N, C-alpha and C positions, 0 to 999 in steps of 0.2 A: 553578502556584501555588508560588514557589519561594521567598517571605519570607511569614511570617505570624505572628502573634499569639496566646499566651494570655492572658484575665487571669482567677487563681483570687481568688474574693473568700473568705477565708475563714470561720468561725466568733465570731471577737473581733474583727471589724472591720476586718485587715491587708487590703490588695489589695495581688497578686504579680503584674506582668504579663511573661511572659517572650518576649521577640523571637528568631526563627527566620529565617538565613538556611540555605538548603541549597544553594548556589553555594559560601559557608564552611563550612560542618561540618553534619557529618549524621551527627552522634551526639551530640548533642545543641545548646540554646536559644546563645547567640552574647552574648547581654546579657539579665539582669533586676534589676529593679528592683522593691522593694517600699516601699507610703507607709504610713503607720500614723492610725489616727485617735487627737486626741489628748489622749481617753480613758481611750486600753492609753500610751500612757509616762506620763499616772497613779498606772497599775496599776504598770507596772515600778516606779515610785519605790518606791510602797508596800511591795508586795514584801520590795527591796532592807533596807527600815528594821523587816526581821521579825523576832523573833530564832531562829525557824527557819532562814532563811534564810540567816543572818550564822556566818562563822567564826569560831573563837579560836583564839586560837595556846597553844599548850602550855608551858610554858616550861619542863617538866624534861624534852622533847627538840625542840624548837626548832618543832616542826609543827605549822602546823593543822588543828582538830577541829571535829569538826561543834554542832548544840545539847543535841542526847545525851550526848554522851559527856563534851561541856564540862559540861555539869549532873551526870553522874558523877562524874569527875574534882574537884569541886569548884572547879570555877574561874568559877561562877556563880553 
């Protein structure tokens, strides 16, 4: 058995399939694929809109800072 696949189903509903071919590589998979459920993609969009996950531009030095630092600096 030189070719085989492994399927991983994660707690968040994503499914990862790893394909192995020991004739081509003995150190790891030769191909991986991940499929996401529709609900998972909606949660990613919600977290992007979350204030805590956003980055804010500090005009004093031109760098992006997180929510806590932006609030401390009075940017928001």
